[in-house]
C-alpha positions as CSV (number, residue, x, y, z in Angstrom):
1,M,246.6,-48.1,-44.3
2,W,245.0,-49.2,-47.6
3,P,244.2,-46.4,-50.0
4,A,240.8,-45.3,-50.9
5,N,241.0,-46.1,-54.6
6,L,240.8,-49.9,-54.4
7,P,239.2,-52.0,-57.1
8,D,235.4,-52.1,-57.3
9,F,235.3,-55.8,-56.1
10,V,236.7,-54.8,-52.7
11,E,233.9,-54.4,-50.1
12,R,234.4,-52.3,-47.0
13,E,233.2,-53.2,-43.5
14,A,232.1,-56.7,-44.5
15,D,230.2,-58.9,-42.1
16,L,232.1,-62.2,-41.5
17,A,229.6,-63.9,-39.2
18,L,228.2,-66.1,-42.0
19,R,231.7,-66.7,-43.4
20,N,233.1,-68.7,-40.5
21,T,231.7,-72.0,-39.4
22,L,231.8,-71.1,-35.7
23,A,229.4,-68.2,-36.5
24,L,231.5,-65.8,-34.5
25,P,230.7,-62.1,-34.9
26,A,233.3,-60.0,-36.7
27,R,233.7,-57.5,-39.5
28,A,236.5,-57.1,-42.0
29,A,237.8,-53.6,-42.8
30,L,238.1,-54.8,-46.4
31,Y,236.8,-58.0,-48.1
32,A,237.3,-59.3,-51.6
33,R,235.8,-62.5,-53.2
34,I,238.5,-63.8,-55.4
35,T,237.3,-65.8,-58.5
36,G,240.5,-65.4,-60.6
37,A,244.2,-64.6,-60.4
38,G,243.6,-61.4,-62.3
39,Q,242.0,-59.9,-59.2
40,L,245.1,-60.7,-57.1
41,E,247.2,-59.0,-59.8
42,E,245.1,-55.8,-59.3
43,L,245.5,-56.0,-55.5
44,A,249.2,-56.6,-55.7
45,D,249.7,-53.0,-56.8
46,F,248.5,-51.9,-53.4
47,Y,250.4,-54.5,-51.3
48,A,253.1,-53.3,-48.9
49,P,255.0,-56.0,-46.9
50,G,254.6,-55.6,-43.2
51,D,252.3,-52.6,-43.6
52,R,249.1,-53.7,-45.3
53,R,247.7,-56.9,-43.8
54,F,245.7,-59.5,-45.6
55,F,244.2,-62.9,-44.6
56,T,243.3,-65.6,-47.0
57,L,239.9,-67.2,-46.2
58,G,238.7,-70.5,-47.5
59,G,235.5,-72.1,-46.1
60,G,236.1,-70.5,-42.7
61,S,236.1,-73.9,-41.1
62,N,239.4,-73.7,-39.3
63,L,239.2,-70.2,-38.0
64,V,238.5,-68.4,-34.7
65,L,237.6,-64.8,-35.1
66,S,238.7,-63.0,-32.0
67,G,237.3,-59.7,-33.1
68,D,237.1,-57.4,-36.1
69,V,239.8,-57.8,-38.8
70,D,241.8,-54.7,-39.5
71,G,243.0,-55.6,-42.9
72,L,242.0,-57.2,-46.2
73,V,240.2,-60.6,-46.2
74,L,240.8,-62.5,-49.5
75,H,237.9,-65.0,-49.8
76,M,239.1,-67.6,-52.3
77,A,236.4,-68.7,-54.7
78,I,238.5,-69.9,-57.7
79,C,236.7,-72.9,-59.1
80,G,237.6,-75.6,-61.6
81,R,238.7,-79.2,-61.5
82,E,240.4,-81.3,-64.2
83,L,242.6,-84.2,-65.0
84,A,245.9,-82.4,-65.4
85,G,247.9,-85.4,-66.5
86,E,248.5,-89.1,-66.2
87,D,251.4,-91.5,-66.3
88,A,251.9,-95.3,-65.7
89,D,251.7,-94.8,-61.9
90,A,249.2,-92.1,-61.2
91,W,246.5,-89.6,-62.2
92,Y,247.3,-85.9,-61.6
93,V,244.2,-84.1,-60.7
94,R,244.0,-80.3,-60.3
95,A,241.4,-78.1,-58.5
96,G,240.9,-74.4,-57.9
97,A,241.5,-73.1,-54.4
98,G,237.9,-72.3,-53.9
99,E,236.5,-75.7,-54.7
100,N,234.7,-77.3,-51.7
101,W,236.9,-80.1,-50.4
102,H,234.3,-82.8,-49.9
103,D,232.7,-82.1,-53.3
104,F,236.1,-82.5,-54.9
105,V,236.8,-85.8,-53.1
106,Q,233.4,-87.1,-54.3
107,W,234.1,-86.0,-57.8
108,T,237.5,-87.8,-57.9
109,L,235.8,-91.0,-56.7
110,A,233.0,-90.6,-59.3
111,Q,235.8,-90.5,-62.0
112,S,237.3,-93.8,-60.6
113,W,240.4,-92.0,-59.3
114,P,240.9,-93.4,-55.8
115,G,243.1,-92.1,-53.1
116,L,241.3,-89.3,-51.2
117,E,238.4,-91.3,-49.8
118,N,239.7,-91.3,-46.2
119,L,239.6,-87.5,-46.3
120,A,235.9,-87.4,-47.2
121,L,233.6,-84.9,-45.5
122,I,236.4,-82.8,-44.0
123,P,235.1,-79.2,-44.1
124,G,236.8,-76.5,-46.0
125,T,238.2,-75.8,-49.4
126,V,240.9,-77.3,-51.6
127,G,243.2,-74.3,-51.2
128,A,243.1,-74.5,-47.4
129,A,243.8,-78.2,-47.3
130,P,247.6,-78.2,-47.8
131,I,248.0,-75.3,-45.4
132,Q,246.7,-77.5,-42.6
133,N,247.9,-80.8,-44.2
134,I,244.5,-82.2,-43.4
135,G,244.3,-85.8,-42.3
136,A,241.9,-88.5,-41.1
137,Y,241.6,-92.2,-40.7
138,G,245.2,-93.0,-41.5
139,L,245.8,-90.6,-44.4
140,E,247.4,-87.2,-44.6
141,L,247.0,-84.9,-47.6
142,A,250.8,-84.8,-48.0
143,E,250.7,-88.4,-49.1
144,R,248.5,-87.5,-52.1
145,F,249.9,-84.0,-52.8
146,H,251.8,-83.3,-56.0
147,A,252.2,-79.5,-56.3
148,L,250.4,-76.2,-55.9
149,T,250.5,-72.8,-57.4
150,A,250.4,-69.5,-55.5
151,F,250.3,-65.9,-56.4
152,D,253.1,-63.8,-54.9
153,M,251.5,-60.5,-53.8
154,Q,255.0,-58.9,-53.4
155,T,256.3,-59.7,-56.9
156,G,253.2,-60.4,-58.9
157,D,254.6,-63.8,-60.0
158,I,252.9,-67.2,-60.0
159,V,255.1,-69.6,-57.9
160,R,255.0,-73.4,-57.8
161,F,255.4,-75.3,-54.6
162,D,256.2,-79.0,-54.7
163,R,255.9,-81.4,-51.8
164,T,259.4,-80.7,-50.5
165,A,258.9,-76.9,-50.6
166,C,255.7,-77.2,-48.6
167,C,257.5,-78.8,-45.6
168,F,254.5,-80.8,-44.5
169,G,254.3,-82.1,-40.9
170,Y,251.5,-83.2,-38.7
171,R,248.7,-80.7,-39.4
172,D,251.5,-78.4,-40.5
173,S,253.1,-76.8,-43.6
174,V,255.4,-74.0,-44.5
175,F,252.3,-71.8,-45.0
176,K,251.6,-71.9,-41.3
177,H,255.0,-70.3,-40.5
178,H,256.6,-67.0,-41.1
179,G,253.2,-65.4,-40.8
180,W,252.4,-66.5,-44.4
181,H,248.8,-67.3,-43.5
182,L,248.2,-63.8,-42.1
183,D,250.7,-61.2,-43.2
184,G,252.6,-63.0,-45.9
185,R,252.8,-62.8,-49.6
186,F,251.6,-66.1,-51.1
187,V,248.0,-66.8,-52.0
188,I,247.3,-70.4,-53.1
189,T,245.3,-70.5,-56.3
190,D,245.2,-74.2,-57.2
191,V,246.4,-77.6,-56.0
192,T,247.3,-80.7,-57.9
193,F,247.1,-84.2,-56.4
194,R,248.8,-87.4,-57.3
195,L,246.3,-90.3,-57.1
196,P,248.1,-93.7,-57.3
197,K,246.9,-96.3,-59.8
198,A,248.3,-99.0,-57.6
199,W,245.7,-98.1,-54.9
200,A,245.4,-100.0,-51.7
201,P,242.6,-99.6,-49.1
202,L,243.3,-97.9,-45.8
203,T,240.9,-99.4,-43.3
204,R,243.0,-100.0,-40.2
205,Y,241.1,-97.4,-38.1
206,A,238.5,-99.2,-35.9
207,D,235.6,-96.9,-36.7
208,V,236.0,-97.3,-40.5
209,A,236.6,-101.1,-40.2
210,A,233.5,-101.4,-38.0
211,E,231.3,-99.5,-40.4
212,L,232.4,-101.6,-43.3
213,A,231.8,-104.8,-41.3
214,A,228.3,-103.5,-40.5
215,R,227.7,-103.2,-44.2
216,N,229.1,-106.7,-44.8
217,I,231.8,-105.4,-47.0
218,I,235.0,-107.5,-46.8
219,T,237.0,-106.2,-49.8
220,P,236.0,-102.5,-50.1
221,D,236.6,-100.3,-53.1
222,A,237.4,-96.6,-52.7
223,R,233.8,-95.5,-53.0
224,Q,232.7,-97.9,-50.2
225,I,235.5,-96.6,-48.0
226,G,234.5,-93.0,-48.7
227,D,230.9,-93.8,-47.9
228,A,231.9,-95.5,-44.6
229,V,234.0,-92.5,-43.6
230,V,231.1,-90.1,-44.4
231,A,228.8,-92.2,-42.2
232,V,231.2,-92.3,-39.3
233,R,231.9,-88.6,-39.4
234,R,228.2,-87.7,-39.6
235,R,227.5,-89.8,-36.5
236,K,230.3,-88.2,-34.5
237,L,230.6,-84.7,-35.7
238,P,227.9,-81.9,-35.8
239,D,226.9,-80.2,-39.1
240,P,228.2,-76.6,-38.8
241,A,225.0,-75.4,-40.5
242,Q,223.1,-76.8,-37.5
243,I,225.6,-76.5,-34.6
244,P,228.4,-74.0,-35.4
245,N,231.9,-75.6,-35.0
246,T,235.3,-75.9,-36.5
247,G,235.6,-79.6,-36.5
248,S,238.5,-81.0,-34.4
249,F,239.6,-78.2,-32.2
250,F,242.8,-79.6,-30.8
251,H,245.7,-81.5,-32.3
252,N,246.2,-85.1,-31.2
253,P,249.4,-84.6,-29.1
254,V,252.6,-86.5,-30.0
255,V,254.7,-87.3,-27.0
256,E,258.0,-89.1,-26.3
257,A,257.8,-92.8,-25.7
258,A,258.7,-92.5,-22.1
259,I,255.8,-90.1,-21.4
260,A,253.4,-92.4,-23.2
261,E,254.6,-95.4,-21.2
262,R,254.0,-93.5,-18.0
263,L,250.5,-92.5,-19.1
264,L,249.6,-96.0,-20.3
265,A,250.7,-97.5,-17.0
266,S,248.1,-95.3,-15.2
267,H,245.5,-95.2,-18.0
268,P,245.7,-98.4,-20.0
269,G,242.7,-97.5,-22.1
270,L,244.3,-94.4,-23.6
271,P,244.3,-94.7,-27.4
272,H,247.8,-94.3,-28.8
273,Y,249.4,-94.6,-32.2
274,P,253.1,-95.3,-32.8
275,Q,254.9,-92.7,-35.0
276,P,257.8,-93.4,-37.4
277,D,260.2,-91.4,-35.1
278,G,259.5,-93.6,-32.1
279,R,257.1,-91.2,-30.5
280,L,253.4,-91.9,-29.9
281,K,250.3,-89.9,-30.9
282,L,247.6,-89.7,-28.2
283,A,243.9,-89.2,-28.7
284,A,243.1,-85.7,-27.7
285,G,239.4,-86.4,-27.6
286,W,239.9,-89.2,-25.0
287,L,242.1,-86.9,-22.8
288,I,239.4,-84.2,-22.9
289,E,236.7,-86.6,-22.1
290,Q,238.6,-88.1,-19.2
291,A,239.2,-84.5,-17.9
292,G,235.5,-84.1,-17.7
293,W,234.8,-81.8,-20.6
294,K,232.7,-84.0,-23.0
295,G,229.3,-82.5,-23.3
296,R,230.2,-79.7,-20.8
297,D,229.7,-76.0,-21.5
298,L,231.4,-72.9,-20.4
299,G,229.0,-70.0,-21.1
300,P,227.7,-70.2,-24.7
301,V,230.4,-72.7,-25.9
302,G,231.1,-76.3,-25.0
303,M,232.8,-79.5,-26.0
304,Y,230.4,-81.6,-28.1
305,E,228.5,-84.4,-26.4
306,K,229.2,-86.9,-29.1
307,Q,232.9,-86.1,-29.7
308,A,234.8,-84.3,-27.0
309,L,237.4,-83.0,-29.5
310,V,234.9,-80.6,-31.1
311,L,234.2,-77.2,-29.7
312,V,230.7,-75.9,-30.5
313,N,228.9,-72.6,-30.3
314,R,225.6,-73.1,-28.5
315,G,224.5,-69.6,-29.7
316,G,225.7,-66.0,-29.3
317,A,229.3,-66.8,-28.6
318,T,232.2,-64.5,-29.2
319,G,235.9,-65.2,-29.8
320,A,236.6,-64.4,-26.2
321,D,234.2,-67.2,-25.1
322,V,236.1,-69.7,-27.4
323,V,239.4,-68.7,-25.9
324,A,238.1,-69.0,-22.4
325,L,236.9,-72.6,-23.0
326,M,240.1,-73.5,-24.8
327,K,242.2,-72.4,-21.9
328,A,240.0,-74.2,-19.4
329,V,240.3,-77.5,-21.3
330,Q,244.0,-77.1,-21.8
331,R,244.5,-76.5,-18.0
332,D,242.4,-79.5,-16.9
333,V,244.1,-81.9,-19.4
334,A,247.5,-80.6,-18.3
335,E,246.7,-81.0,-14.6
336,K,245.4,-84.6,-15.1
337,F,247.8,-86.0,-17.6
338,G,250.7,-83.6,-17.9
339,V,250.0,-83.2,-21.6
340,E,249.7,-79.9,-23.4
341,L,247.0,-79.5,-26.0
342,T,247.5,-77.3,-29.0
343,P,244.6,-75.8,-30.9
344,E,244.2,-76.5,-34.6
345,P,242.3,-73.4,-35.8
346,V,243.9,-70.1,-36.9
347,F,243.1,-67.3,-34.5
348,L,242.5,-64.0,-36.2
């Protein structure tokens, strides 16, 4: 149990319904809006490994609240962005963990520092981005990542994680393991990105290429690619402020070549993308649509009619409703294709 004499900035029985983009009802036993590392230092005095639980919240865009949170929610709101350094090959740009991700991307482009444009309009915060190793349209955050700093709640130290220490994988990092995102000790406070001066456009994804072609842009710059990505995403994905959602709900499954060959023989239209290790990544949205779930609801939740990969809250949903739909979609895709879908969000 947490003691009664917590700092004044800690709120008790806080409503989380407006702090998650699925708009699921829940309350936190304790809640603290963190605007500086000094607050974490104060809270570290009360931390007990394995006894006192905390969860680090960013924009609430990759989260399914299954019910009330019996612990401390640290809502990261550390702001700030700067050019931290520069060499012959790259700009090194740092941002606070609480910065809005899309706003940060737009800011880098406005400074003529290209490299993050393919990741435009992804919801969430800068601090949450490396945890998930966010990615879109041929780019993963890991490819632009330099380092991050995190506060160690157990020792009170500031710890630096470089790219190797983060152990990035497909929508994965070390912070998603060992319970670090839930009961662990490290809280990300800022992230530094390496933006290459020898920039090259990434336009191989069909949607982005088609948007650029529609704009009669043959040799795009980074701002034009970013604008194209924003336009594509706005057409396909609902605004959480209008239709509550978490963005892409399932990972695109990566399967062995033999499995992919079998599926392609039966379903030649299945979108697939070769991976460096010889496996193939399949389009989860296509699998879900073919299984009959695009635009289909189960109670107050459903798979979005414009993009089957997005689970939406039609109004009044609970975490249990989300889990029920998730399991139904997983079951039907597995029965039709023999492929297991894994959800992207954190379940709390």
